[in-house]
FITOR-404823 format. One record per residue (C-alpha): residue in three letters; x, y, z. Coordinates in Angstrom, 1 decimal. Each point is the difference from the previous one (the first is absolute). Layout:
<pts>
res;u;v;w
ALA;X;Y;Z .
...
</pts>
This chain:
<pts>
res;u;v;w
MET;38.2;1.8;-72.8 .
ALA;-1.2;1.2;3.4 .
PRO;-3.8;0.3;0.4 .
LYS;-1.4;3.5;0.0 .
ILE;-1.1;1.3;3.4 .
ASN;-3.4;1.7;0.1 .
LEU;0.5;2.8;2.5 .
THR;-3.7;1.0;-0.2 .
LEU;-1.1;-3.4;1.4 .
ILE;2.6;0.2;2.7 .
ARG;-1.1;3.5;1.1 .
ARG;-3.6;-1.3;0.0 .
ALA;0.9;-3.0;2.2 .
LEU;1.9;2.2;2.4 .
CYS;-2.9;2.4;0.3 .
GLY;-2.3;-2.9;0.7 .
ALA;2.2;-1.4;2.6 .
LEU;0.4;3.3;1.7 .
ALA;-3.8;0.5;0.0 .
ALA;-0.5;-3.5;1.5 .
LEU;2.6;0.8;2.7 .
SER;-1.7;3.3;0.7 .
LEU;-3.4;-1.8;0.4 .
CYS;1.5;-2.6;2.4 .
LEU;1.5;2.7;2.1 .
THR;-3.3;1.8;0.1 .
LEU;-1.8;-3.2;1.1 .
ALA;2.7;-0.7;2.6 .
VAL;-0.5;3.5;1.5 .
SER;-3.7;-0.3;0.0 .
MET;0.2;-3.3;1.9 .
THR;2.1;1.3;2.8 .
GLY;-3.1;1.1;1.9 .
CYS;-1.6;-3.4;-0.3 .
ALA;0.0;-2.6;2.8 .
LYS;2.6;-2.8;-0.2 .
LYS;-1.7;-3.4;-0.2 .
ILE;0.8;-2.8;2.3 .
THR;-1.5;-3.5;0.0 .
TYR;-0.4;-2.3;2.9 .
THR;-2.0;-3.2;0.6 .
LEU;-1.3;-1.3;3.4 .
GLU;-2.2;-2.7;1.4 .
ALA;-3.5;1.1;1.0 .
GLY;-0.3;0.9;3.6 .
SER;3.7;1.1;0.3 .
ASP;1.1;3.4;1.1 .
LEU;1.3;2.6;-2.5 .
PRO;3.8;-0.1;-0.3 .
SER;2.2;2.8;1.5 .
PRO;-0.1;3.0;-2.4 .
TYR;3.8;0.4;0.5 .
ARG;0.5;-3.6;-1.1 .
LEU;-1.9;0.8;-3.3 .
VAL;1.4;3.5;-0.7 .
GLY;3.4;0.1;1.7 .
ALA;-0.3;3.7;0.7 .
ASP;-0.1;1.9;3.3 .
GLY;-3.5;0.9;1.2 .
ALA;-1.7;-2.5;-2.3 .
ALA;-3.6;-0.5;0.9 .
TYR;-3.4;-0.9;-1.3 .
VAL;-2.3;2.9;-0.7 .
ALA;-3.1;-0.2;2.1 .
GLY;-3.4;-0.4;-1.7 .
PHE;0.3;-3.3;-1.9 .
ASP;-2.2;-3.0;0.9 .
GLU;2.1;-1.7;2.6 .
THR;-2.2;-3.1;0.0 .
CYS;1.2;-0.9;-3.5 .
VAL;2.6;-2.3;1.5 .
ASN;-2.8;-2.4;0.8 .
ARG;-1.4;-0.4;-3.5 .
PRO;1.8;-1.5;-3.0 .
GLY;0.5;2.6;-2.8 .
THR;2.3;2.8;-1.2 .
TYR;0.0;3.3;1.7 .
ASP;1.8;3.4;-0.5 .
ILE;1.2;1.4;3.3 .
PRO;1.7;3.5;0.1 .
MET;3.3;0.5;1.9 .
THR;2.3;2.9;0.6 .
ASP;3.4;0.7;1.6 .
ALA;1.6;2.7;2.1 .
ALA;1.1;1.9;-3.2 .
GLY;-3.5;0.1;-1.3 .
LYS;0.6;-2.5;-2.7 .
ARG;-3.1;-2.0;-1.0 .
TYR;-0.3;-3.8;-0.5 .
LYS;-2.8;-2.3;-1.0 .
LEU;-0.1;-3.5;1.5 .
LYS;-1.7;-2.5;-2.3 .
LEU;-1.0;-2.5;2.6 .
THR;-1.1;-3.5;-1.1 .
VAL;-1.9;-1.9;2.7 .
ARG;-0.3;-3.7;-0.5 .
ASP;-1.6;-2.7;2.1 .
ARG;1.6;-3.4;-0.2 .
LYS;-0.7;-1.3;3.5 .
ALA;-3.0;-1.9;1.2 .
PRO;-1.9;1.3;3.0 .
VAL;1.2;-1.3;3.4 .
VAL;-2.9;-1.4;1.9 .
THR;-0.8;-1.5;3.4 .
VAL;-3.2;-1.9;0.3 .
ARG;-2.6;-0.1;2.7 .
HIS;-2.6;-2.5;1.3 .
VAL;-3.5;1.2;-1.0 .
TYR;-3.3;-0.7;1.7 .
TYR;-3.4;0.2;-1.8 .
ALA;-3.5;-0.5;1.2 .
LYS;-1.9;-3.1;-1.2 .
GLY;-2.3;0.5;-2.9 .
VAL;0.2;3.8;-0.5 .
SER;2.7;0.9;-2.6 .
THR;3.2;-1.2;-1.6 .
PRO;3.4;1.4;0.7 .
ASP;2.2;2.0;-2.4 .
ALA;3.6;-0.9;-0.5 .
LEU;1.1;3.4;1.3 .
ASP;-1.4;-1.1;3.4 .
PHE;2.9;-2.4;0.5 .
ILE;2.7;2.7;-0.3 .
GLY;1.4;0.7;3.4 .
SER;2.6;2.5;-1.2 .
ILE;1.4;1.0;-3.3 .
VAL;3.1;1.8;-1.3 .
GLU;-0.9;1.4;-3.5 .
ALA;0.4;3.5;-1.3 .
ASP;-2.6;-0.2;-2.8 .
GLU;-3.6;-1.3;-0.3 .
TYR;-0.6;-3.7;0.4 .
THR;-2.7;-2.7;-0.2 .
ALA;-0.5;-3.4;1.6 .
TYR;-1.6;-3.1;-1.3 .
PHE;-0.7;-3.6;1.1 .
GLU;1.9;-3.0;-1.3 .
CYS;-2.5;-2.4;1.5 .
ASP;-3.7;-0.6;0.2 .
LEU;-1.8;1.6;2.9 .
PRO;-1.7;-2.3;2.5 .
ASP;-3.7;-0.4;0.6 .
MET;-0.6;3.1;2.2 .
ASN;-3.0;-1.8;1.6 .
ARG;2.3;-2.6;1.7 .
ILE;1.9;0.9;3.2 .
GLY;3.6;-1.0;0.0 .
ASP;3.6;0.9;-0.9 .
TYR;1.1;0.2;-3.7 .
ASP;3.3;0.4;-1.7 .
ILE;0.2;3.0;-2.3 .
VAL;2.5;0.6;-2.8 .
PHE;0.3;3.4;-1.7 .
ARG;2.3;2.4;-1.8 .
VAL;0.6;3.7;0.0 .
GLU;0.9;1.8;-3.3 .
ASP;1.1;3.7;-0.3 .
ALA;-0.9;2.4;-2.8 .
SER;3.2;-1.0;-1.9 .
GLY;-0.9;-3.7;-0.1 .
ASN;2.4;-1.2;2.7 .
LYS;-1.6;-2.9;1.9 .
THR;0.7;-1.5;3.3 .
LYS;0.6;-3.7;0.4 .
GLU;-3.0;-2.0;1.3 .
LEU;-1.1;1.3;3.4 .
HIS;-1.6;-2.3;2.5 .
SER;-2.4;0.9;2.7 .
ILE;-3.1;-1.3;2.0 .
LEU;-3.6;0.9;-0.3 .
THR;-2.2;-0.9;3.0 .
VAL;-3.7;0.0;-0.4 .
ILE;-1.8;0.5;3.4 .
GLU;-3.4;0.6;1.4 .
ASP;0.2;3.7;0.8 .
ASN;-1.7;1.3;3.1 .
THR;2.4;2.7;0.9 .
PRO;-0.9;3.7;-0.7 .
PRO;2.4;2.5;-1.5 .
ALA;2.2;1.9;2.5 .
PHE;0.5;3.8;0.0 .
LEU;3.8;0.5;0.5 .
LYS;0.0;3.8;-0.5 .
THR;-2.8;2.5;0.3 .
PRO;1.9;3.3;0.1 .
GLU;-1.6;3.3;1.0 .
LEU;-0.9;2.1;-3.1 .
SER;0.3;3.7;-0.8 .
ALA;-1.5;2.2;-2.6 .
TYR;-0.7;3.7;-0.7 .
VAL;-3.5;1.4;-0.2 .
GLY;-1.6;-0.7;-3.5 .
GLU;2.8;-2.3;-1.1 .
ALA;-0.6;-3.6;-1.2 .
ILE;0.8;-2.6;2.7 .
ALA;1.9;-3.2;-0.6 .
TYR;-1.7;-2.1;2.7 .
ARG;2.1;-3.2;-0.8 .
LYS;3.3;1.8;0.2 .
GLY;2.5;-2.0;2.1 .
LEU;-2.6;-2.7;0.8 .
VAL;1.5;-3.5;0.2 .
VAL;-2.2;-3.1;0.1 .
GLU;1.3;-3.5;0.1 .
ASP;-1.9;-3.3;-0.6 .
ASN;1.0;-3.5;0.7 .
CYS;-0.9;-1.1;-3.5 .
GLY;0.8;1.3;-3.5 .
GLY;-2.6;1.8;-2.0 .
PRO;-1.5;3.4;0.1 .
VAL;-1.3;1.6;3.2 .
ASP;-2.9;2.5;-0.4 .
ILE;0.3;3.1;2.2 .
GLN;-3.0;2.3;0.5 .
VAL;0.4;3.5;1.5 .
ASP;-2.7;1.6;2.1 .
SER;0.7;3.8;-0.1 .
SER;-3.6;1.0;0.7 .
SER;1.0;2.0;3.1 .
VAL;2.7;2.1;-1.8 .
ASP;-0.8;3.6;-1.1 .
PRO;2.9;0.8;-2.3 .
ASN;-1.0;3.7;-0.1 .
THR;0.2;0.6;3.7 .
PRO;3.1;-0.2;2.1 .
GLY;0.0;-2.7;2.7 .
ASP;0.8;-3.6;1.0 .
TYR;-2.2;-2.7;-1.4 .
GLU;-0.2;-3.8;0.3 .
VAL;0.4;-2.2;-3.1 .
ARG;-0.9;-3.7;0.1 .
PHE;1.3;-2.8;-2.2 .
THR;-1.5;-3.5;-0.7 .
ALA;2.2;-2.6;-1.6 .
THR;-1.5;-3.2;-1.5 .
ASP;2.0;-2.9;-1.5 .
GLU;-1.2;-2.4;-2.8 .
SER;-1.4;-2.4;2.6 .
GLY;-2.2;2.7;1.5 .
ASN;2.0;0.5;3.2 .
THR;-0.2;3.6;1.1 .
SER;1.8;2.3;2.5 .
GLN;-0.3;3.7;0.8 .
ALA;2.3;2.8;1.1 .
SER;-0.2;3.8;0.3 .
THR;2.2;3.1;-0.1 .
VAL;-0.2;3.7;0.4 .
ILE;0.3;2.6;-2.8 .
HIS;1.0;3.6;0.9 .
VAL;-1.5;2.6;-2.4 .
TYR;2.0;3.3;0.2 .
GLU;-0.5;3.5;-1.2 .
ASN;1.8;0.8;-3.1 .
GLN;2.0;2.7;1.8 .
VAL;2.6;-1.5;2.3 .
THR;1.5;2.2;2.7 .
GLU;3.5;-0.4;1.4 .
GLU;-1.6;-0.7;3.4 .
GLN;-1.8;-3.0;-1.5 .
LEU;3.2;-1.2;-1.6 .
ASN;2.0;0.4;3.2 .
GLU;-2.6;-2.0;1.9 .
LYS;0.5;-2.9;-2.3 .
ILE;3.8;0.3;-0.1 .
ASP;0.2;0.2;3.8 .
ALA;-2.0;-3.3;0.2 .
VAL;2.5;-1.7;-2.3 .
ILE;3.0;1.5;1.9 .
ALA;-1.4;-1.5;3.2 .
GLN;0.1;-3.5;-1.7 .
ILE;3.4;0.1;-1.8 .
ILE;2.2;2.3;2.1 .
THR;1.4;-0.8;3.5 .
PRO;1.7;2.4;2.4 .
ASP;3.4;-1.7;-0.4 .
MET;0.2;0.7;-3.7 .
ASP;2.4;2.6;-1.3 .
LYS;-0.8;2.0;-3.2 .
GLU;1.5;-2.6;-2.3 .
ALA;-2.1;-2.8;1.5 .
GLN;-3.1;2.2;-0.1 .
LEU;0.5;0.8;-3.7 .
ARG;0.6;-3.7;-0.8 .
ALA;-3.3;-0.8;1.7 .
VAL;-1.7;2.8;-1.9 .
TYR;1.5;-1.1;-3.3 .
ARG;-1.3;-3.6;0.5 .
TYR;-3.5;1.2;0.9 .
VAL;-0.3;2.4;-2.9 .
TYR;1.5;-2.4;-2.5 .
ASP;-2.4;-2.8;1.2 .
HIS;-3.2;2.1;0.1 .
ILE;0.1;1.9;-3.3 .
ALA;-0.2;-2.1;-3.2 .
TYR;1.6;1.7;-3.0 .
THR;-2.1;1.7;-2.7 .
SER;1.2;2.2;-2.8 .
ASP;-1.7;3.3;0.8 .
SER;-1.4;2.0;2.8 .
ASP;-1.4;3.5;1.0 .
LYS;3.0;2.1;1.0 .
SER;-1.9;3.1;1.0 .
ASP;-0.2;-0.8;3.7 .
TRP;2.7;-1.9;1.9 .
ILE;-2.3;-0.5;3.0 .
ARG;-2.7;-1.6;-2.1 .
ALA;2.7;-2.1;-1.9 .
ALA;1.3;-1.4;3.3 .
TYR;-3.4;-0.7;1.4 .
ASP;-1.3;-1.5;-3.2 .
GLY;3.1;-2.2;-0.6 .
LEU;0.1;-1.4;3.5 .
PHE;-3.5;-0.1;1.3 .
VAL;-2.5;0.2;-2.9 .
ALA;1.1;-1.3;-3.4 .
GLY;3.0;-1.9;1.3 .
SER;1.8;0.9;-3.3 .
GLY;1.8;2.8;-1.7 .
ASP;3.1;1.1;-1.8 .
CYS;3.3;1.5;1.2 .
TYR;-1.9;3.2;1.2 .
ASN;-2.1;-2.1;2.4 .
TYR;3.1;-1.7;1.4 .
PHE;1.7;3.3;0.3 .
ALA;-3.0;1.6;1.8 .
ALA;-0.3;-2.9;2.4 .
ALA;3.7;0.2;0.9 .
ILE;-0.4;3.7;0.7 .
ALA;-3.1;-0.6;2.2 .
PHE;2.0;-2.4;2.2 .
CYS;3.1;2.2;0.2 .
ARG;-2.1;3.0;1.1 .
ARG;-1.6;-2.0;2.8 .
LEU;3.3;-1.6;1.1 .
GLY;1.9;3.3;-0.1 .
ILE;2.5;-1.2;-2.5 .
ASP;1.5;2.8;-2.2 .
TYR;-0.5;-0.6;-3.7 .
ARG;0.4;1.6;-3.4 .
GLU;-2.3;-0.4;-3.0 .
ILE;1.4;-0.9;-3.4 .
GLU;-1.5;0.0;-3.4 .
ARG;1.8;-1.4;-3.1 .
THR;1.4;2.6;-2.2 .
PRO;-2.6;0.7;-2.8 .
GLY;1.1;-1.6;-3.3 .
ALA;2.7;-2.2;1.5 .
ALA;-2.2;-3.0;-0.7 .
ASP;-3.5;-0.8;-1.1 .
GLY;-2.5;1.0;2.7 .
THR;0.8;1.2;3.4 .
HIS;1.1;-1.5;3.3 .
PHE;-0.2;1.1;3.7 .
TRP;1.9;-1.1;3.0 .
ILE;1.5;1.5;3.2 .
MET;3.3;0.3;1.8 .
VAL;0.0;-0.6;3.8 .
ASN;2.4;0.8;2.8 .
ILE;0.6;-2.9;2.4 .
GLY;2.6;2.1;1.9 .
THR;-0.4;3.2;1.8 .
ALA;-0.3;3.7;-1.1 .
GLU;3.6;0.5;1.2 .
GLU;1.3;-3.3;-1.5 .
PRO;-2.4;-0.9;-2.8 .
ARG;0.1;-3.3;-1.9 .
TRP;-2.1;0.3;-3.1 .
TYR;-1.3;-2.9;-2.1 .
HIS;-2.4;-0.3;-3.0 .
PHE;-3.3;-1.6;1.0 .
ASP;-2.3;-1.4;-2.8 .
CYS;-2.8;-2.4;0.9 .
THR;-1.1;-0.4;-3.7 .
HIS;-0.3;-3.5;-1.4 .
LEU;2.7;-0.3;-2.7 .
ARG;-0.2;-2.3;-2.9 .
ALA;1.1;-3.6;0.6 .
SER;3.0;0.3;-2.3 .
TYR;1.4;2.7;2.3 .
SER;-1.4;-1.3;3.3 .
HIS;1.7;1.4;3.0 .
SER;-0.9;1.9;3.2 .
GLY;-0.3;3.7;-0.3 .
CYS;0.3;0.3;3.8 .
LEU;2.9;2.3;1.1 .
LEU;2.3;0.1;-3.1 .
THR;3.1;2.0;-0.5 .
ASP;0.8;2.3;-2.9 .
GLN;2.3;-2.7;-1.4 .
GLN;-2.9;-2.5;-0.1 .
ILE;-2.5;2.2;-1.8 .
ASN;2.7;1.1;-2.4 .
ALA;0.6;-3.7;-0.7 .
PHE;-3.7;-0.4;-0.6 .
ASN;0.2;2.8;-2.5 .
ARG;2.6;-2.0;-1.9 .
PHE;-2.6;-2.6;-0.6 .
ARG;-3.0;2.2;-0.5 .
ALA;1.1;3.3;-1.5 .
GLY;-1.3;3.0;1.9 .
PHE;-2.2;-1.9;2.4 .
TYR;1.4;1.8;3.1 .
ALA;1.1;3.1;-1.9 .
TYR;-0.1;3.1;2.2 .
ASP;2.0;3.2;0.7 .
SER;2.2;-1.4;2.8 .
SER;1.5;3.5;0.7 .
GLN;-3.4;0.9;1.6 .
TYR;0.2;-2.9;2.4 .
PRO;2.4;-1.3;2.7 .
ALA;2.3;-2.8;-0.9 .
THR;-0.8;-3.3;1.5 .
ASP;2.0;-1.9;2.5 .
LYS;2.6;-2.1;-1.8 .
LYS;-0.6;-3.1;2.1 .
ILE;-2.3;-2.6;-1.7 .
ILE;-2.5;-1.3;2.5 .
THR;-2.4;-1.7;-2.5 .
ARG;1.7;-2.4;-2.3 .
THR;-1.1;0.0;-3.6 .
PRO;1.8;-2.9;-1.6 .
ASP;-1.5;0.4;-3.5 .
LEU;1.5;3.6;-0.1 .
GLU;3.5;-0.8;1.3 .
LYS;1.3;-0.8;-3.5 .
PHE;-0.9;3.7;-1.0 .
TYR;1.9;1.6;2.9 .
</pts>
């Protein structure tokens, strides 16, 4: 006899299955707006991989704003990405460190009877992305006895990777040589601002150990514009002393264009020669601005004249606006036509400023992008005289970094005159 079929149970099972399917579909729909997750592992200190390699979609790029130094520290990091279609991705990046530091050693001299060396003193150069320490693998000699001594030490990074035994020489001498002042740059400050008297000061001693530097700023009136003498005295552990001096320029808080032009003209006289065409002039300007403004993350953007003056001649630091303002100052004095550009608001976190320059003539223009800003190490390349193709390639790596309304600006010359090898794979 055939078993009796319970239709009620079948109907209940079908209803449950349909409900479950409906729930799955609802969850699937709700997940379509979520970022697709991608995983990748790299060795500490390596560059981030090509976004296109990870995503495989046109216009794939990292979204600006994440901590780009994470590639130097072991750990797991979430990095946002996007593509030309606006689809979002999340890279789960695992950074691991399995390599020991690469170290060259140096011969170290110490004065008799004053102090003992640190193992770090014996590092001549080191290749290591993360933090590290050094320690001796031998007993230190009697520092009261003149002579040469073999030293054995190791270097260990934050992940526990150790070098093999490293060998160097410690020479203990009778020290009668005073410290030498290698650099005593002129200083600048605005009225009422704190003054960093030791900024840029470089002192070298023939022996290891600390050198005490005393600053005599008694003649400086930080509240009155003018030029003042500052004196330095350096004393090593053996009591040998030397002296040097420099000048500090204290300026009014308000900077005029005439004051800026006076400074810019003095630099032009040093870096520009009569035989230079516009391209050569701009390359000289790029190198000067790049070398004389250290990158910081923020600046006052209310006055381009003050920004250029401050970045080049006072603070010696600034963000993209200071580089932008400095480039404008040089172009104005050199008679080079330029166009100011600001990143499209919302295209990426924060803002960015740069200019376009014409190295041709008014009748036959040759426009190029000109950006003296220090870019992060992972994307290191010259911003001097780039084509539209090159900045678009950069946008494929850092989404929106050079986003702007190109319809409002002239197209650049198509000829690439500054190679950017790290961007060529994104052309």
